N, C-alpha and C positions, 0 to 999 in steps of 0.2 A: 369643739365639733369636728374640725378638720383633723385634729389629732386622732380621734377615735375612728373616723372614717378611713384614714390612712392605715391604721392598724387592722381594721376589719378587712380592707382590701389585701393587705400583705398576708394576713392569716388565711384568707380564702385562696390566694395563690399558692401558699405553702400546702394547703390541703389538696389542691388540684395536682401539685407536683408529687405529693405522696401517693395519691391514687393512681396517677399515670405511671409512676415508678413501680408500684406494686403490680400493676397490670403488665408492664414490660418484663418484670422479673418472673411473674407467674405464667403468662401466656402471651409471648411477644407477637405472634401472628395475628391474633384477634385484636390486640391493642393497636398495632400499626394499621390494621384495616380501618379502624375508626378515624385515624389521623390522615388517611389518604383523601378524605373528603375536605380537609381544611384548605388546600390551595385554591379550590374553587370559591370558597367563602372569602378567603383573603383577597382574591382577585377582584371580586365584586366590591369589597370595601375600599380597596386602594383605587379602583377605577373612579369611584365617586370623589376621591380627594385630589385627583390629578388636575393641576392647572399649570400650563406652561407659563413661565415668567423669565424673561431675559433682561438681566441688568448689567451684563458684562461691559457693554459699550459705555454706559454712564459711569461705572466704577473705574474703568481704565482712564476715561477722560478726566475725571475729578479724583484721581487716586490720592493726591496729596491731602485734599480735604477729608476724604473718607478715612485714610490712614490716621490723620491727626485726630479725627473724631473718635475712632476706635481706641487710640492710645490714651486720649484724655479721659474717656469714660472708664477705661480699665484702670488708669491711675487713681481716679476718684474712688472706685470700688476697692482697689487695693489699699488705699489710705484708710478707708473706713474699716476694713477687715484685718489689717495687719496688726494693729494694736491688740485687739482681743485674741488673735491667734497666737501672738507671742506670749502675752500675759493672760492666762485663762481666768485669773481672779477678777478681771475687769467685767467679765460677762457671764461665765459659766460656773464659777466656783460655788455659788450657793446651791446648785443642782447636784453637786458631786455626792453629798451625803443623802439627799432626799431621793433622788432617782438616778442611780448609776448608769442604767442603760441609756436614758435620755442624755446624760452628760457625755457618754462615749459617742453616741450617734451625733450629737451636736458638735462636739469637738472634731470628729472626723469630717463632718460636712463643712465646718469652718476651714479646716486645712485644705480640703478639696477646692473650696471657693477661692482661697488665696492662690493656689497653684493654677487654677483656671484663669484667674486674673493676670497672672504672670505670663501665661501662654497667650492670652488675648493681647496683652501689651506687646509681646514679641511679634505677633501677626500684624498688629497696627503699625509697628515700626517698619516691618518689611514692606507693607503696602504703601507706606508713606515714601520710603526711599526708592524701592525697586520692586514693583508688583510682578514683574516678569519672573522673579525667582519662584513664585508660587504657581507657575504655569502647569507644571507636571501634576502638582497636587490638585489643581483645578480640573484638569482633564480627567484625573482619576475620580474626583468627587462628582463630576457631571455624568458619569456612567449611570444609566438607569438600573435600578434594582427592582426587578419584577417579582410579583408574588410567586410566579412559576419557578424562579431561581431559588427563592427561599424554600418553597415547598419541595423542590427537587433535592436540595441539600438536606432538608429534614428527613425525607424518605430514604435517601442513601445512608444517612447516619443511623437511622433506626433499623434499616435492613442489615447493615454491617455490624453494628454494636448495640443490639437491643438491650441486653442484660446490663452492660456497663452504664448505659444511659439511664436505665431504670434504677440501678443502684445509686447513681449520682443524684437523680431526682428525689429518691427516698431520703437520702442523707441530707441534702440541702433543704428539702421541705420539712423534714423532722427537726433539723437544727433551727430553722426559722420559727417553727411552731413552738419549740421548746423555749426559745428566747423571748418570744412575743406573747405567748399565752398568759403569763402572769399579769401582763399590762392590759389585757383585753377587757 
């Protein structure tokens, strides 16, 4: 059920990318006019999701416990994922002949999860030993991202490069459509 729902969603997004790309290639002014209304819609959606939450004081006070918890959980996840990632026969080999696309996607996801666990382990160790090292990253990550900033970036990109963006969307959407349509 979830497998087909995910494919349906990805195929729909590929179709939207193709349509938007063709619109940008054919008539960029009319297509960008439609997308000028998106920042207002995004602002209303993001405004509903905003809830301030301040945890820095508690995380700095108990940084050793928090860092140890993050490191231990990432070690557990890494231990569970490392063996199938190194030896694909343990988990994914039966799918290689049956469904090569599923095999490639699963293998890529598995490698991504192992690398993410290694990154999380490093962050946990840094928080355990010296959380002040992450101060600059924390300051950068705490900067608010507003829908107006995203909308302004999108409008500037579409005004400067409408045809290259359209071509990129058509190519990416067509590639996704081509790869996923046989499995739909």
